[in-house]
Steps between C-alpha positions, in 0.01 A plus 500: 500500500176304492476540879494876451234467228285265711521739796426808290196346328249534788602861567475596134174317436326639808659844449605520864828591664417290810321167533387292792663157521162340426458715185844398375435129563149525350634655180776239453305191609131564430477774237787392272523135614877516466560307823320366803469712816802342668720569196370858480607548863840349416533746212423784738759373751762477224415855389549619858831311531628647173406852603234542231218583742462627855227411745373794705227419750336235288527681169752418230672765294749450218855628549552545126326707234222277370448736207836385362388136496337374183274200540505292180170395350414154630761515776485214748782453752672163505595300809844664470364811678455294816855362500732689728777682320853392586725789393811322624449201272398728212826690535701176511320392183589828330867464593500140378343601170742791450811296578391175337574317826259252655311638805685256731830657399364850564380385846848362569660830398251687715592279796872570438431875502322472836759276666827619344444874482260563787576217745138387482372843611306579186150402407455294186276770351782755525747253352263445208499877437882501513514223240245676282706818510821303429349352184312812390156347559208733570385469861347837583145380436546223759639720780166587668395134506843394628479760777155373600621140511795597721270702727270196539796285609592732787 
């Protein structure tokens, strides 16, 4: 969520629906001093990868309603916003927490699903969704990120 807040902040503060890449980086790195320029560019790349912004001919526009984002007083993004999200591992962690099994055991069960039921013709991300559904673990919020990770692997 803090990625969404960090991305929305320049648009809200400057009251613009489009920004140039340099304006975005300037706001994050120079104006707010949240990060250095390289990290601000990494934040922008992560926002693009997660489908939060689109780049059209050099200008950046948000793909979500920035009016719905509330920026807390004194907000400063942590280094966590630069870490790439791994929805597959997050889903495995959720299944492990819901079942009380260690993550290694969940990975083993996931591997059995792939090999025994699908003869190895199933991606691990899909098997993780199958396990989540089997144990009644919420997975819907991870589906877009899982789809993007599978699309990158192709």
